[in-house]
Backbone of each chain as ProteinMPNN parsed JSONL, in Angstrom:
{"seq_chain_A": "MSQSGFARTPAPPYYAVIFSSRRTAIEEGYAGMADRMEELAGQQPGFLGLESARGSDGFGITVSYWESLEAIAAWHAHAEHRVAQVAGRKKWYEHFEARVTRVERAYSGP", "coords_chain_A": {"N_chain_A": [[130.688, -92.179, -11.555], [129.537, -95.103, -9.903], [128.84, -98.305, -12.021], [128.522, -100.46, -10.898], [126.931, -103.827, -10.172], [124.925, -103.658, -12.187], [124.053, -104.72, -15.137], [124.699, -104.948, -18.821], [123.567, -104.589, -21.03], [122.412, -105.428, -23.987], [120.33, -103.206, -27.196], [116.961, -103.78, -26.985], [115.334, -106.304, -29.088], [115.433, -108.662, -26.203], [115.446, -111.645, -23.364], [114.773, -111.963, -20.291], [115.371, -113.321, -17.502], [113.753, -113.489, -14.136], [114.406, -114.151, -11.117], [112.62, -114.574, -8.449], [113.209, -115.031, -4.917], [112.644, -116.87, -1.559], [115.042, -117.312, 0.696], [115.482, -120.495, 2.942], [117.023, -121.217, 6.262], [119.075, -122.491, 6.06], [122.487, -121.662, 5.754], [124.699, -123.594, 4.664], [126.651, -124.362, 1.942], [125.286, -122.431, 0.349], [126.231, -119.991, -0.679], [128.581, -120.777, -1.879], [127.583, -122.303, -3.871], [125.579, -120.318, -5.509], [127.654, -118.076, -6.164], [129.008, -120.157, -8.123], [127.049, -120.884, -9.87], [126.642, -118.155, -11.05], [129.213, -118.046, -12.344], [129.404, -120.153, -13.827], [126.831, -119.509, -15.37], [127.697, -117.112, -16.828], [129.396, -118.528, -18.995], [127.987, -119.243, -20.791], [126.14, -119.834, -24.077], [124.987, -117.045, -25.316], [124.59, -115.361, -23.224], [123.846, -112.711, -21.319], [124.486, -110.664, -19.149], [124.451, -110.134, -15.597], [121.843, -109.478, -12.828], [121.533, -108.801, -9.129], [119.647, -108.93, -5.726], [119.371, -108.869, -2.746], [117.78, -108.476, 0.735], [117.95, -107.78, 3.958], [115.93, -109.566, 5.178], [115.595, -111.739, 3.605], [114.426, -112.196, 1.444], [115.011, -112.094, -2.042], [115.926, -110.956, -5.366], [116.938, -112.218, -8.417], [117.988, -111.157, -11.412], [118.377, -112.578, -14.727], [120.272, -112.313, -18.324], [119.353, -112.86, -21.329], [120.01, -114.077, -24.918], [118.293, -115.23, -26.352], [115.245, -117.207, -26.428], [116.519, -120.41, -26.502], [118.741, -119.837, -25.474], [118.362, -119.727, -23.0], [116.528, -122.128, -22.365], [118.652, -123.871, -22.956], [120.705, -123.387, -20.784], [118.841, -123.853, -18.187], [118.734, -126.742, -18.751], [121.377, -127.357, -18.104], [123.498, -129.413, -16.974], [125.352, -129.045, -14.335], [124.019, -127.098, -13.168], [121.727, -128.344, -13.201], [122.016, -130.195, -10.723], [122.124, -127.804, -9.115], [119.645, -126.628, -9.231], [117.914, -128.694, -8.106], [119.51, -129.294, -5.389], [118.784, -126.511, -4.617], [115.789, -126.672, -4.35], [115.588, -128.252, -2.433], [116.893, -127.355, -0.27], [118.031, -124.549, -0.294], [116.074, -123.187, -0.628], [113.115, -121.506, 0.677], [110.988, -120.702, -1.043], [110.758, -120.096, -4.068], [110.036, -118.014, -7.452], [109.89, -117.909, -10.695], [110.182, -116.318, -13.902], [110.006, -116.105, -17.072], [110.404, -113.602, -19.606], [110.468, -111.62, -21.894], [112.235, -108.749, -23.077], [111.013, -105.783, -24.123], [111.825, -103.044, -23.931], [113.655, -100.244, -22.787], [115.224, -98.267, -20.413], [117.38, -95.74, -18.931], [118.048, -94.015, -15.857], [120.482, -91.718, -13.851]], "CA_chain_A": [[129.45, -92.687, -10.985], [129.619, -96.112, -10.282], [128.051, -98.815, -12.16], [128.321, -102.007, -10.334], [125.851, -104.037, -10.115], [124.379, -103.22, -13.491], [123.893, -105.457, -16.381], [125.22, -104.09, -19.326], [122.589, -105.288, -21.96], [121.897, -104.801, -25.534], [119.121, -102.973, -27.341], [115.864, -104.844, -26.834], [114.502, -107.084, -27.426], [116.404, -109.937, -25.647], [114.814, -112.097, -22.673], [115.292, -111.866, -18.807], [114.539, -114.885, -16.502], [113.607, -113.05, -13.005], [113.857, -115.141, -10.151], [112.298, -113.786, -6.84], [112.924, -115.767, -4.162], [112.968, -116.449, -0.403], [115.482, -118.121, 1.296], [115.573, -120.931, 4.053], [118.103, -120.358, 7.26], [120.044, -122.926, 6.012], [123.508, -121.173, 5.255], [125.973, -124.549, 4.438], [126.669, -124.368, 0.901], [124.475, -121.502, -0.877], [127.181, -118.812, -1.175], [129.363, -121.143, -2.712], [126.502, -122.851, -5.169], [125.412, -119.233, -5.93], [128.908, -117.995, -6.877], [129.273, -120.799, -8.937], [126.2, -120.894, -10.986], [126.973, -117.084, -11.645], [130.329, -117.981, -12.99], [128.956, -121.148, -14.924], [126.156, -119.125, -16.33], [128.417, -115.927, -17.84], [130.086, -119.017, -19.481], [126.999, -120.221, -21.316], [126.141, -119.093, -25.376], [123.871, -116.597, -25.161], [124.467, -114.996, -21.754], [124.204, -111.009, -21.459], [124.502, -110.623, -18.236], [123.164, -110.65, -14.23], [121.573, -108.525, -11.674], [120.873, -109.379, -7.929], [119.734, -107.824, -4.732], [118.619, -109.932, -1.574], [117.582, -108.04, 1.94], [118.045, -108.597, 5.258], [114.542, -110.571, 5.358], [115.935, -113.034, 3.118], [113.778, -112.166, -0.073], [115.847, -111.515, -3.056], [115.654, -111.246, -6.815], [117.937, -112.277, -9.344], [117.644, -111.528, -13.211], [119.565, -113.016, -15.856], [119.75, -111.463, -19.515], [119.504, -113.959, -22.358], [119.734, -113.642, -26.252], [117.306, -116.251, -26.834], [114.54, -118.479, -25.409], [116.524, -121.113, -26.508], [119.492, -119.76, -24.365], [117.571, -120.102, -21.241], [116.284, -123.594, -22.122], [120.212, -124.9, -22.355], [121.166, -122.916, -19.301], [118.418, -124.915, -17.372], [118.688, -128.098, -18.78], [122.629, -127.782, -17.793], [123.893, -130.842, -15.787], [125.513, -128.871, -13.206], [122.873, -126.025, -12.921], [120.118, -129.43, -12.933], [122.193, -130.261, -9.988], [121.872, -126.849, -8.143], [118.615, -126.754, -8.554], [117.433, -129.685, -7.17], [119.715, -128.429, -4.081], [118.1, -125.13, -4.101], [114.568, -126.742, -4.03], [115.671, -129.037, -0.836], [117.663, -126.889, 1.31], [118.287, -123.397, 0.511], [114.943, -122.048, -1.028], [111.68, -121.688, 1.11], [109.935, -120.536, -2.236], [110.761, -119.11, -5.411], [109.014, -117.747, -8.576], [110.812, -117.832, -11.692], [109.221, -115.488, -14.817], [110.711, -115.728, -18.146], [110.254, -112.707, -20.212], [110.775, -111.195, -23.257], [112.275, -107.575, -22.616], [110.758, -105.112, -25.121], [112.086, -101.637, -23.695], [114.75, -99.984, -21.615], [115.716, -97.05, -20.3], [118.051, -95.401, -17.717], [118.829, -92.955, -15.736], [119.318, -90.253, -14.354]], "C_chain_A": [[129.692, -94.241, -11.27], [128.878, -96.704, -11.202], [127.829, -100.136, -11.864], [127.533, -102.679, -9.774], [124.824, -104.312, -10.988], [124.713, -104.201, -14.392], [124.428, -104.781, -17.715], [124.686, -104.556, -20.741], [122.365, -104.513, -23.585], [120.921, -104.047, -25.742], [118.335, -104.119, -27.522], [115.748, -105.039, -28.581], [115.55, -108.223, -27.418], [115.478, -110.189, -24.647], [115.466, -112.114, -21.471], [114.109, -112.88, -18.043], [114.234, -114.075, -15.07], [113.166, -114.776, -12.202], [113.87, -114.733, -9.199], [112.229, -115.147, -5.691], [113.146, -115.612, -2.485], [113.638, -117.618, -0.05], [115.332, -119.038, 3.217], [116.615, -120.138, 5.122], [119.29, -121.137, 7.107], [121.109, -122.479, 4.878], [124.55, -122.364, 3.989], [125.802, -124.486, 2.724], [126.009, -123.392, -0.076], [125.636, -120.54, -0.99], [127.924, -119.763, -2.27], [128.918, -121.8, -4.135], [126.285, -121.31, -5.684], [126.559, -118.414, -6.755], [129.177, -118.603, -8.042], [128.252, -120.787, -10.224], [126.502, -119.32, -11.983], [127.883, -117.494, -12.495], [129.983, -119.091, -14.216], [128.211, -120.359, -15.845], [126.874, -117.902, -17.301], [128.977, -116.581, -18.72], [129.334, -119.518, -20.903], [126.966, -119.032, -22.708], [124.836, -118.067, -24.76], [123.6, -115.423, -23.997], [124.663, -113.402, -21.985], [124.524, -110.516, -20.567], [123.488, -110.957, -16.624], [123.052, -109.915, -13.334], [121.087, -109.022, -10.288], [121.067, -109.034, -6.966], [119.012, -109.04, -3.724], [118.868, -108.811, -0.26], [117.875, -108.484, 2.685], [116.815, -109.672, 5.554], [114.862, -111.692, 4.797], [114.99, -113.366, 1.775], [114.896, -111.491, -0.962], [115.206, -111.704, -4.659], [116.663, -111.213, -7.391], [117.577, -112.314, -10.66], [118.838, -111.554, -14.25], [118.961, -112.578, -17.169], [120.244, -112.451, -20.546], [119.593, -113.569, -23.709], [118.504, -114.429, -26.549], [116.637, -116.631, -25.674], [115.437, -119.85, -25.615], [117.942, -121.221, -25.886], [119.644, -120.147, -23.172], [117.427, -121.628, -21.21], [117.914, -124.452, -21.92], [120.349, -124.654, -21.139], [119.883, -123.642, -18.412], [118.61, -125.961, -17.606], [120.78, -128.589, -18.467], [122.926, -128.599, -17.046], [124.633, -130.061, -14.285], [124.805, -127.584, -12.508], [121.493, -126.692, -12.345], [120.809, -129.987, -11.163], [121.815, -129.404, -8.528], [120.592, -126.821, -8.023], [117.712, -127.542, -8.003], [117.827, -129.84, -5.754], [118.949, -127.261, -3.475], [116.53, -125.717, -3.538], [114.569, -127.605, -2.439], [116.095, -128.74, 0.151], [117.583, -125.458, 1.35], [116.606, -122.297, -0.056], [113.57, -122.553, -0.558], [110.612, -121.917, -0.062], [110.515, -119.589, -3.349], [109.752, -118.833, -6.719], [109.689, -117.105, -9.435], [110.105, -117.354, -12.949], [110.136, -115.622, -16.068], [109.881, -115.155, -19.001], [110.884, -112.321, -21.227], [111.031, -109.728, -22.923], [111.988, -106.594, -24.036], [111.301, -103.747, -25.591], [112.947, -101.426, -23.227], [115.364, -98.938, -21.726], [116.111, -96.659, -19.099], [118.072, -94.016, -17.336], [120.111, -92.722, -14.808], [119.727, -89.811, -15.671]], "O_chain_A": [[129.958, -94.697, -12.382], [127.991, -95.939, -11.579], [127.053, -100.865, -12.482], [127.226, -102.253, -8.661], [123.908, -105.08, -10.694], [125.897, -104.537, -14.359], [124.622, -103.602, -17.417], [125.533, -104.9, -21.566], [122.22, -103.361, -23.994], [120.253, -103.868, -24.723], [118.71, -105.18, -28.021], [116.024, -104.095, -29.321], [116.285, -108.595, -28.332], [114.564, -109.366, -24.587], [116.687, -112.268, -21.472], [112.896, -113.088, -18.0], [115.422, -114.159, -14.757], [112.428, -115.746, -12.374], [114.95, -114.39, -8.718], [111.368, -116.026, -5.68], [113.661, -114.598, -2.013], [113.194, -118.741, -0.288], [115.16, -118.47, 4.296], [116.979, -118.965, 5.032], [120.345, -120.85, 7.673], [120.992, -122.665, 3.667], [124.957, -122.056, 2.869], [124.647, -124.587, 2.311], [126.195, -123.557, -1.282], [125.815, -120.577, -2.208], [127.835, -119.477, -3.464], [129.576, -121.846, -5.174], [127.14, -121.098, -6.544], [126.354, -118.131, -7.935], [129.545, -117.933, -9.008], [128.642, -120.694, -11.388], [126.57, -119.282, -13.212], [127.501, -117.374, -13.659], [130.281, -118.866, -15.389], [128.603, -120.31, -17.011], [126.546, -117.834, -18.485], [129.36, -115.847, -19.632], [129.908, -120.036, -21.862], [127.433, -117.893, -22.682], [123.977, -118.378, -23.935], [122.579, -114.738, -23.93], [125.523, -112.942, -22.735], [125.113, -109.488, -20.901], [122.448, -111.593, -16.451], [124.096, -109.516, -12.819], [120.099, -109.754, -10.359], [122.215, -108.706, -6.664], [118.237, -109.919, -4.099], [119.978, -108.287, -0.162], [118.196, -109.668, 2.585], [117.065, -110.633, 6.282], [114.501, -112.733, 5.346], [114.858, -114.46, 1.227], [115.548, -110.508, -0.612], [114.261, -112.416, -5.0], [117.477, -110.33, -7.12], [116.957, -113.264, -11.138], [119.811, -110.833, -14.468], [117.756, -112.435, -17.375], [121.421, -112.808, -20.593], [119.159, -112.422, -23.81], [117.668, -113.79, -27.188], [116.973, -116.559, -24.492], [115.088, -120.659, -24.754], [118.441, -122.333, -25.713], [120.539, -120.661, -22.502], [117.967, -122.341, -20.364], [118.237, -125.301, -21.09], [120.162, -125.542, -20.308], [120.541, -124.258, -17.574], [118.749, -126.599, -16.563], [121.306, -129.696, -18.584], [122.328, -128.373, -15.994], [124.389, -130.588, -13.199], [125.107, -127.196, -11.38], [120.616, -126.244, -11.606], [119.907, -130.164, -10.344], [121.446, -129.822, -7.431], [120.126, -126.954, -6.891], [116.731, -127.076, -7.425], [117.056, -130.305, -4.914], [118.595, -127.067, -2.312], [116.088, -125.305, -2.466], [113.704, -127.532, -1.566], [115.987, -129.303, 1.24], [117.247, -124.87, 2.378], [116.294, -121.123, 0.146], [112.953, -123.52, -1.005], [109.75, -122.79, -0.162], [110.615, -118.367, -3.244], [108.736, -119.513, -6.859], [110.117, -115.967, -9.242], [109.18, -118.132, -13.186], [111.224, -115.074, -15.893], [108.826, -115.696, -19.33], [112.007, -112.786, -21.424], [110.034, -109.221, -22.41], [112.776, -106.713, -24.974], [111.363, -103.277, -26.727], [113.542, -102.472, -22.97], [115.964, -98.543, -22.726], [115.465, -97.031, -18.12], [118.103, -93.05, -18.099], [120.946, -93.613, -14.968], [119.137, -88.881, -16.22]]}, "seq_chain_B": "MSQSGFARTPAPPYYAVIFSSRRTAIEEGYAGMADRMEELAGQQPGFLGLESARGSDGFGITVSYWESLEAIAAWHAHAEHRVAQVAGRKKWYEHFEARVTRVERAYSGP", "coords_chain_B": {"N_chain_B": [[104.621, -122.378, 5.216], [105.781, -119.443, 4.2], [104.475, -117.017, 2.148], [105.348, -114.418, 1.436], [106.48, -111.474, 0.297], [106.499, -111.999, -2.417], [104.949, -111.64, -5.487], [101.252, -112.109, -6.332], [100.833, -113.645, -9.37], [98.527, -113.914, -12.663], [98.443, -116.698, -14.897], [100.594, -116.282, -17.392], [99.824, -114.754, -20.758], [101.583, -111.273, -19.087], [102.679, -108.407, -17.945], [106.144, -106.975, -17.226], [108.118, -104.551, -15.387], [111.024, -104.421, -14.695], [113.037, -102.776, -12.199], [116.107, -101.661, -11.774], [118.384, -100.362, -9.336], [120.894, -97.875, -8.34], [121.141, -97.049, -5.076], [121.538, -93.684, -3.761], [123.287, -91.659, -1.139], [121.249, -90.147, 0.168], [119.33, -90.29, 2.286], [116.558, -89.041, 3.169], [113.897, -88.352, 2.772], [113.11, -90.84, 0.997], [112.389, -93.203, 1.963], [109.67, -92.726, 2.263], [108.55, -91.878, -0.144], [108.816, -94.086, -1.434], [107.084, -96.017, -0.255], [105.127, -94.926, -0.802], [104.827, -94.321, -3.694], [104.377, -97.597, -3.771], [102.113, -98.057, -2.796], [100.245, -96.22, -4.347], [100.534, -97.363, -6.526], [99.59, -99.678, -6.601], [96.464, -99.142, -6.727], [96.279, -98.28, -9.316], [94.72, -99.071, -12.713], [94.6, -102.316, -13.657], [97.301, -103.223, -12.481], [99.191, -105.753, -11.198], [100.41, -106.647, -9.475], [103.922, -106.486, -6.96], [107.377, -106.915, -6.296], [109.937, -106.535, -4.369], [113.37, -105.854, -3.99], [116.3, -104.949, -1.819], [120.11, -104.863, -0.866], [122.426, -104.395, 1.315], [124.646, -103.078, 0.307], [123.186, -101.066, -1.37], [122.653, -101.716, -3.796], [119.724, -102.627, -5.744], [116.429, -103.996, -6.519], [113.621, -103.549, -7.928], [110.316, -104.968, -9.476], [107.617, -104.705, -10.929], [104.092, -106.092, -11.608], [101.941, -106.146, -14.288], [98.681, -106.053, -16.205], [98.819, -104.825, -18.86], [100.519, -103.074, -21.871], [99.763, -100.777, -21.69], [98.527, -100.332, -19.215], [100.76, -99.555, -17.757], [102.124, -97.835, -19.189], [100.147, -95.626, -18.345], [100.511, -95.609, -15.587], [103.252, -94.473, -15.745], [102.832, -91.981, -16.239], [101.566, -91.059, -14.591], [100.702, -88.436, -12.363], [101.405, -88.003, -9.874], [103.336, -89.895, -9.887], [104.842, -88.705, -11.489], [106.513, -86.593, -10.384], [107.47, -87.934, -8.394], [109.453, -89.428, -9.708], [110.821, -87.597, -10.962], [112.729, -86.341, -8.717], [113.155, -88.359, -7.959], [115.681, -88.965, -9.984], [117.134, -87.142, -9.695], [118.025, -86.833, -6.487], [118.005, -89.501, -5.131], [118.508, -91.837, -6.574], [121.604, -93.158, -7.862], [122.169, -94.125, -10.197], [119.541, -95.824, -12.497], [118.349, -98.992, -14.317], [115.612, -99.334, -16.487], [113.351, -101.744, -17.397], [111.162, -102.654, -19.739], [109.002, -105.599, -20.143], [107.478, -108.602, -21.385], [105.784, -111.324, -19.892], [106.722, -114.557, -20.633], [105.941, -117.053, -19.515], [105.883, -119.121, -16.718], [106.922, -120.208, -13.588], [107.039, -122.456, -10.553], [108.493, -122.66, -7.108], [109.732, -124.5, -4.049]], "CA_chain_B": [[105.311, -121.615, 4.415], [105.495, -117.648, 4.547], [104.745, -116.281, 0.849], [105.195, -112.759, 1.855], [107.089, -110.689, -0.579], [106.103, -112.684, -3.573], [103.336, -111.162, -6.131], [100.482, -113.235, -6.976], [100.37, -113.425, -10.791], [98.108, -114.555, -13.166], [98.68, -117.11, -15.657], [101.17, -115.424, -18.877], [101.076, -113.508, -20.335], [101.615, -110.355, -18.587], [103.537, -107.563, -18.088], [106.795, -106.765, -15.745], [109.057, -103.709, -15.226], [112.095, -104.584, -14.243], [113.894, -101.256, -12.086], [117.495, -101.801, -10.94], [118.718, -98.968, -9.396], [121.661, -98.012, -6.981], [120.665, -95.68, -4.398], [122.654, -92.494, -3.527], [123.4, -91.57, 0.174], [120.531, -89.342, 0.549], [117.911, -91.168, 2.939], [115.658, -88.001, 3.29], [112.549, -88.281, 2.019], [112.973, -91.798, -0.136], [111.433, -94.274, 2.385], [108.141, -92.233, 2.152], [108.294, -92.13, -1.593], [108.756, -95.245, -1.681], [105.736, -96.445, 0.471], [103.606, -93.911, -1.296], [104.518, -95.318, -5.036], [103.655, -98.587, -3.859], [100.446, -97.882, -2.149], [99.576, -95.442, -5.64], [100.788, -98.32, -8.372], [98.664, -100.805, -5.845], [95.52, -98.546, -6.684], [96.073, -98.326, -10.502], [94.168, -99.973, -13.336], [95.84, -103.221, -14.024], [98.288, -103.506, -11.618], [99.46, -107.1, -10.694], [101.226, -107.008, -8.333], [105.292, -105.586, -6.917], [107.969, -107.362, -5.417], [111.263, -105.754, -3.962], [114.804, -106.112, -2.902], [117.609, -104.292, -1.609], [120.975, -105.437, -0.416], [123.213, -103.715, 1.902], [125.546, -102.419, -0.665], [122.826, -99.689, -1.999], [121.782, -101.852, -4.908], [118.296, -102.703, -5.465], [115.844, -104.257, -7.901], [111.866, -103.61, -8.264], [109.895, -105.585, -10.314], [105.894, -104.26, -10.613], [103.554, -106.49, -12.55], [100.976, -105.413, -15.089], [97.978, -106.704, -17.269], [99.017, -104.428, -20.497], [101.422, -101.907, -21.767], [98.742, -99.346, -21.375], [98.157, -99.983, -17.936], [102.428, -99.427, -17.222], [102.397, -96.597, -19.991], [99.305, -94.668, -17.552], [101.146, -95.498, -14.12], [104.728, -93.775, -15.886], [102.461, -90.676, -16.708], [100.683, -90.469, -13.271], [100.964, -86.834, -12.277], [102.016, -87.951, -8.401], [104.424, -90.757, -10.1], [106.049, -88.324, -12.413], [107.027, -85.649, -9.257], [108.226, -89.276, -7.909], [110.536, -89.599, -11.077], [112.065, -86.091, -11.137], [112.777, -86.027, -7.488], [114.387, -89.635, -8.09], [116.937, -88.799, -10.807], [117.842, -85.808, -8.772], [118.329, -86.838, -5.27], [117.67, -91.143, -4.555], [119.536, -92.736, -7.365], [122.656, -92.625, -8.186], [121.866, -94.98, -11.546], [118.972, -97.107, -12.125], [117.43, -99.361, -15.377], [114.357, -99.832, -16.453], [113.012, -102.455, -18.612], [109.845, -103.317, -19.873], [109.143, -107.006, -20.423], [106.07, -109.718, -21.472], [106.209, -112.771, -19.259], [105.92, -115.435, -21.367], [106.31, -118.248, -18.885], [106.394, -118.805, -15.15], [106.755, -121.579, -12.373], [107.934, -121.894, -9.059], [109.15, -123.652, -5.875], [109.588, -125.565, -4.342]], "C_chain_B": [[104.81, -119.957, 4.084], [105.849, -117.454, 2.812], [104.981, -114.993, 0.82], [106.71, -112.217, 1.064], [106.74, -111.159, -1.765], [104.483, -111.984, -4.218], [102.38, -111.923, -6.766], [99.999, -112.849, -8.03], [99.601, -114.046, -11.037], [98.912, -115.329, -13.948], [99.386, -115.985, -16.938], [99.957, -115.701, -19.669], [100.557, -112.301, -19.727], [102.817, -109.223, -18.5], [105.152, -107.097, -17.108], [107.588, -105.847, -16.045], [109.824, -103.973, -14.473], [112.972, -102.875, -13.611], [114.594, -101.922, -11.182], [118.21, -100.428, -10.846], [120.127, -99.308, -8.051], [121.561, -96.579, -6.36], [121.833, -94.578, -4.602], [122.979, -92.761, -1.912], [122.353, -90.911, 1.114], [119.2, -90.002, 1.116], [116.723, -90.19, 2.435], [114.854, -87.992, 2.652], [112.311, -89.576, 0.862], [111.945, -93.134, 0.345], [110.228, -93.723, 2.03], [107.78, -92.26, 0.859], [108.364, -93.421, -1.925], [107.64, -96.037, -1.372], [104.851, -96.014, -0.185], [103.489, -94.342, -2.979], [103.855, -96.601, -4.916], [101.916, -98.653, -3.996], [99.789, -96.908, -3.672], [99.786, -96.617, -6.511], [99.695, -99.232, -7.845], [97.306, -100.405, -6.364], [95.497, -98.459, -8.517], [95.605, -99.315, -11.468], [95.239, -100.984, -13.689], [97.139, -103.637, -13.63], [98.207, -104.739, -11.182], [100.227, -107.663, -9.387], [103.077, -106.307, -8.495], [106.033, -106.429, -5.825], [109.714, -106.622, -5.314], [112.271, -106.052, -3.088], [115.882, -105.137, -2.858], [118.835, -104.895, -0.64], [121.683, -104.293, 0.296], [124.387, -102.451, 1.419], [125.153, -101.274, -1.503], [122.167, -100.513, -3.667], [120.373, -102.803, -4.987], [117.312, -103.133, -6.639], [114.377, -104.957, -7.814], [111.321, -104.227, -9.072], [108.288, -104.957, -9.896], [105.384, -105.349, -12.022], [102.304, -106.227, -13.351], [100.111, -106.136, -15.708], [98.297, -106.253, -18.628], [100.16, -103.565, -20.41], [100.913, -100.903, -21.48], [98.561, -99.373, -20.274], [99.809, -99.548, -17.441], [102.439, -98.074, -18.182], [101.088, -95.464, -19.531], [99.808, -94.862, -16.598], [102.624, -94.434, -14.454], [104.274, -92.478, -15.973], [101.907, -90.229, -15.712], [101.233, -89.125, -12.811], [101.726, -86.965, -11.073], [103.627, -88.69, -9.153], [105.324, -89.419, -10.7], [107.032, -87.247, -11.404], [108.26, -86.679, -8.845], [109.709, -89.374, -8.508], [111.685, -88.51, -11.023], [112.925, -86.059, -10.076], [114.115, -86.996, -7.246], [115.745, -89.604, -8.763], [117.468, -87.754, -10.07], [118.739, -86.258, -7.326], [118.354, -88.493, -4.771], [118.468, -92.05, -5.598], [120.588, -92.531, -7.861], [123.003, -93.196, -10.025], [120.524, -95.808, -11.547], [119.126, -97.688, -14.216], [116.795, -99.813, -15.629], [114.322, -100.735, -17.663], [111.982, -102.97, -18.551], [109.566, -104.762, -20.581], [107.658, -107.409, -20.435], [106.52, -110.795, -21.037], [105.482, -113.537, -20.212], [105.321, -117.027, -20.685], [106.628, -118.093, -17.391], [106.205, -120.388, -14.3], [106.893, -121.205, -10.735], [108.03, -122.916, -8.15], [108.831, -124.003, -4.731], [109.062, -126.788, -5.166]], "O_chain_B": [[103.693, -119.52, 3.806], [106.939, -117.627, 2.265], [104.635, -114.48, -0.244], [107.831, -112.633, 1.359], [106.653, -110.131, -2.435], [103.381, -111.875, -3.679], [102.708, -112.439, -7.835], [99.079, -112.036, -8.119], [99.35, -114.941, -10.23], [100.097, -114.997, -13.962], [98.746, -115.012, -17.336], [99.178, -116.62, -19.419], [99.343, -112.099, -19.719], [103.862, -109.41, -19.123], [104.815, -106.88, -15.944], [108.058, -106.054, -17.164], [109.478, -103.815, -13.302], [113.397, -102.024, -14.391], [114.205, -102.547, -10.195], [118.53, -99.644, -11.74], [120.336, -100.251, -7.288], [121.772, -95.46, -6.828], [122.774, -94.622, -5.394], [122.939, -93.902, -1.452], [122.368, -90.966, 2.343], [118.188, -90.185, 0.439], [116.03, -90.479, 1.46], [115.101, -87.455, 1.572], [111.491, -89.426, -0.044], [111.15, -93.802, -0.317], [109.607, -94.484, 1.288], [106.646, -92.674, 0.618], [107.783, -93.742, -2.961], [107.209, -96.775, -2.258], [103.763, -96.585, -0.253], [102.417, -94.63, -3.512], [102.931, -96.892, -5.675], [101.028, -99.032, -4.76], [98.6, -97.143, -3.889], [98.912, -96.724, -7.371], [98.843, -99.572, -8.666], [96.669, -101.441, -6.557], [94.36, -98.641, -8.951], [95.971, -100.468, -11.243], [96.413, -100.722, -13.949], [97.929, -104.283, -14.318], [97.113, -105.028, -10.697], [100.446, -108.673, -8.719], [103.542, -105.823, -9.526], [105.55, -106.656, -4.716], [110.415, -106.317, -6.278], [112.226, -106.384, -1.903], [116.29, -104.576, -3.875], [118.453, -105.425, 0.404], [121.5, -103.175, -0.186], [124.778, -101.409, 1.945], [125.929, -100.581, -2.162], [121.407, -99.952, -4.456], [120.172, -103.671, -4.138], [117.456, -102.561, -7.719], [114.011, -106.127, -7.702], [112.095, -104.118, -10.023], [107.903, -104.798, -8.737], [105.984, -105.447, -13.092], [101.407, -106.048, -12.527], [100.629, -107.224, -15.963], [98.137, -107.035, -19.565], [100.745, -103.272, -19.367], [101.585, -100.007, -20.968], [98.323, -98.229, -19.884], [99.725, -99.072, -16.309], [102.931, -97.124, -17.574], [100.959, -94.476, -20.253], [99.679, -93.734, -16.121], [103.047, -93.705, -13.557], [105.146, -91.624, -15.815], [101.644, -89.026, -15.696], [102.426, -88.917, -13.029], [102.698, -86.217, -10.966], [104.741, -88.185, -9.01], [106.467, -89.237, -10.283], [108.225, -87.125, -11.682], [109.474, -86.479, -8.894], [110.786, -89.389, -7.914], [112.915, -88.558, -11.035], [114.065, -85.72, -10.396], [115.245, -86.836, -6.785], [116.759, -90.092, -8.264], [118.696, -87.812, -10.0], [119.938, -86.02, -7.186], [118.936, -88.561, -3.689], [119.048, -93.043, -5.158], [120.615, -91.469, -8.483], [123.839, -92.743, -10.807], [120.366, -96.522, -10.557], [119.719, -97.079, -15.106], [116.814, -100.991, -15.272], [115.01, -100.603, -18.675], [111.635, -103.685, -17.611], [110.041, -104.901, -21.708], [106.777, -106.851, -19.782], [107.499, -111.344, -21.543], [104.313, -113.453, -20.588], [104.549, -117.838, -21.195], [107.374, -117.25, -16.893], [105.462, -121.345, -14.518], [106.864, -120.183, -10.05], [107.639, -124.046, -8.442], [107.679, -123.855, -4.322], [109.377, -127.932, -4.84]]}, "name": "protein", "num_of_chains": 2, "seq": "MSQSGFARTPAPPYYAVIFSSRRTAIEEGYAGMADRMEELAGQQPGFLGLESARGSDGFGITVSYWESLEAIAAWHAHAEHRVAQVAGRKKWYEHFEARVTRVERAYSGPMSQSGFARTPAPPYYAVIFSSRRTAIEEGYAGMADRMEELAGQQPGFLGLESARGSDGFGITVSYWESLEAIAAWHAHAEHRVAQVAGRKKWYEHFEARVTRVERAYSGP"}
């Protein structure tokens, strides 16, 4: 059984940032930025994993998992991430919703 | 600006269930079940909204939003939902991870 795509997270509690977005039609620079942000996030203290899906309609959800709210705040303030955030608001995202959550309980299947 | 696909949630705190899954190759019955579960979830007390994305690789994320942990527990125990859960484990999902979370903070853009 393949488990590719799934984050390997510890037992709760931990934190998750749910980033829901609709892309613009602008492709230029997007894939490179997305790959780089995933790589960079993976290097941050307190990073636990990332899951992402986007349908052909341009609507996508990316969830990143973190040890603490402090780790999330530090990643949010990361200089290179800041540059990507500004470009994202300007070019790549028509709209997004970000929600910072605390994971209380988790289970898996089948 | 289109906001289709996004849940219209209130100010935090509220709750989110992150359901990450990889589909099997079995299509039979899946779309009908998914549509019915979305319809049924929308009729439950405490339901706030739903967001969903699945890529062409079969990996998908669905997030449902709820007023309380009690509302989530009631939906989980709903008889018709239970039947779908059993079928999902047997036929439609190769693997899934479900995480029950409390939304602490939210923001949007651009």
